[in-house]
Structures are given as C-alpha cells and as structure tokens.
N, C-alpha and C positions, 0 to 999 in steps of 0.2 A: 285065084282060087275060087272066089265067090262067083265070078262069071262062069267058070267051068261047072261049078255046082248047079247053078240055075239052068245053064244050057243042058246039062246032063239030065235034068228033070223036065225038059221041054217047057220052061217058063220064059215067056217073053220079058225082056227088060230093056231099059235104056240106060246106057252108061254116059255119065257126064264128067268131063275133066274140068275141075274148078279152076285150074290154071289157065284154061282157054275159054271158059264160059262164066262171065261175070254174074249172070242171073243165078246160075247154080251156086256160085261162090256165096252170093248174098243169101240165098235160101239156106245153105248149110250153116253159115255164120249165125243167122237169125233163129233157125230151128234148133240147132244142136249146141251152138256156142263154142265150137272148136272146129279146127280145120285139119287136124293131123290124123284123122281116123276115117276109114271108109264108112259111108252112111247108106243104109238101104231103107227106102220108104215103100212100104207095102200098104197101099190105100190108107195112108195116114198113120200107120204103125211104124215108128222109127226104130231101126235096129242099128246099133253102133258096132263096127268091126264085123268080123265073120263069126257071128254067134249063131251057129247052125240050129240050135234048139229054138231060139226066138224066131228065126227066119221060118223054120218049119211050122211053128205054132201060128204065126201070122198068115202063112199061106193056107194052113188048114182052116183057120177062121174065115178067110176069104172064100174058100170053097163052100163053107156052110152057110154063108150069108146069101 
C-alpha cells in the first residue's frame, strides 16, 4: 500500500527487505527498536507504519527545504 501511494505521487523510493539485507535490518533495529512494522525514512524523519498524514507532512517539509 505504501509503495503504491508513493508511486502514485511520483516519489522515488528505495525498498529494502530486512530479511535479505542485514545492513537494513541493523539500521531499523538501531533506529526504531522494533522489526515488525514498516519504516519510512524521509531525509531523517522516521515514520512508522503507513501513517499517511506524517508521510505527507515530511514530504511537504522536504519540498519547502
């Protein structure tokens, strides 16, 4: 759902599967402290799960920067 949402808004993103990417696994574990939820990092703004409002706010802040 998140990938479709970002793609539909023409936003480039990189998906990482923590089951296959140890560096991504370590980053999520160290940054978020949990592994059972999707994590979106928008230039250092961490959004857990598919929180559309926080994602939109972070993307808007990035545009204004």
